[in-house]
C-alpha positions as MATLAB code, in Angstrom:
seq = 'MTTDKPDNRSGPQILKYVVEELGAVVTRLEPAADFDKAIIGYEKADEEVKLVYGYDNLVDVMQQLLQDPNQHDVDDPDGYFAAQEFVEYNTIRALDYIPNPPIIKYTEYDSED';
ca = [
     189.898  181.165  122.670;
     189.841  177.177  123.552;
     189.542  174.620  121.213;
     188.684  171.690  122.549;
     187.603  168.334  121.562;
     185.070  166.844  124.188;
     186.723  163.259  125.080;
     186.919  161.787  121.365;
     183.108  162.345  120.717;
     181.986  162.305  117.011;
     180.751  165.226  115.558;
     176.872  165.222  116.784;
     178.276  164.110  119.630;
     180.179  167.157  120.175;
     176.952  169.173  118.881;
     175.006  167.512  121.453;
     177.518  168.541  124.120;
     178.091  171.879  123.155;
     173.777  172.540  122.413;
     173.131  170.983  125.738;
     175.742  171.186  127.952;
     177.429  174.585  127.540;
     173.988  176.064  125.926;
     175.577  177.387  123.360;
     173.621  178.821  119.804;
     175.450  177.751  117.466;
     175.396  177.839  113.613;
     175.548  174.647  111.820;
     176.126  173.819  107.946;
     173.671  172.925  105.571;
     173.093  170.077  105.082;
     173.571  169.718  108.545;
     172.322  166.213  109.125;
     175.156  165.112  106.716;
     177.892  167.958  107.833;
     177.349  167.689  111.560;
     178.933  164.144  110.956;
     182.501  166.895  110.170;
     182.318  168.239  113.101;
     185.558  168.142  114.836;
     185.436  170.095  117.890;
     184.729  174.035  119.249;
     186.169  176.875  120.001;
     185.465  179.335  122.944;
     185.992  182.866  123.385;
     184.290  184.777  125.592;
     180.458  184.086  125.853;
     180.451  182.935  121.643;
     181.510  179.401  120.592;
     181.615  178.327  117.280;
     181.438  174.816  115.712;
     185.078  173.831  114.608;
     184.602  171.545  111.227;
     187.208  170.048  109.715;
     187.684  170.892  105.472;
     188.934  167.238  104.832;
     185.940  166.122  106.599;
     183.428  168.109  104.196;
     184.884  166.939  100.970;
     184.425  163.557  102.163;
     181.038  164.165  103.056;
     180.087  166.183  100.159;
     181.805  163.402   98.308;
     179.727  160.978   99.648;
     176.217  162.867   98.832;
     177.322  163.420   95.500;
     178.766  159.725   94.324;
     176.366  158.422   91.542;
     176.940  154.521   90.464;
     175.955  155.464   87.164;
     178.111  158.108   86.322;
     181.823  157.532   85.494;
     184.131  160.981   85.267;
     187.469  159.470   83.882;
     188.990  162.822   84.741;
     187.342  162.446   88.397;
     186.657  159.064   89.179;
     185.638  159.354   93.468;
     184.215  162.514   92.600;
     186.478  164.049   95.118;
     187.225  167.381   92.654;
     183.123  167.535   92.345;
     183.033  167.492   96.292;
     185.417  169.656   97.034;
     184.293  172.316   94.345;
     181.474  172.332   96.380;
     182.294  172.271   99.942;
     184.787  175.622   98.534;
     181.722  177.028   96.365;
     178.934  176.554   98.223;
     179.759  176.311  101.765;
     183.308  178.180  102.563;
     181.920  181.464  100.611;
     179.163  181.490  102.245;
     180.753  181.699  105.909;
     181.241  185.605  105.367;
     177.120  186.095  105.039;
     176.053  184.123  108.211;
     175.778  184.840  111.643;
     178.083  183.499  114.233;
     180.247  181.307  111.417;
     181.400  178.183  112.368;
     185.734  178.056  111.543;
     187.213  175.215  109.067;
     190.178  174.001  109.934;
     192.752  172.535  107.243;
     195.007  169.779  107.974;
     198.019  170.909  107.844;
     200.599  168.961  106.596;
     204.733  167.986  107.805;
     207.479  169.404  104.624;
     209.975  167.318  104.011;
     212.979  170.083  103.695;
];
């Protein structure tokens, strides 16, 4: 299995490469027009290709979609927690129920022990 991000391309460019150059049929997360920006690469194992989304990228995209300038939540002023909850509940939980689900990569933080 290999993970690739061809030539530091953006999410939509990676998707185009995977579909047009590799000829792969992949599952995209919805809303695809927005979540395509969160694609960070792809993984290829044998003949199967899966898109790889960055978890933090998904939350960032959803945070932008949920922003409402007329609503100010004192406990979540920038909407981060609402976006995180949406991604966790409505997107990641659904992966078990779709064919050829994409992969979600979480940021790994170095711990200072």
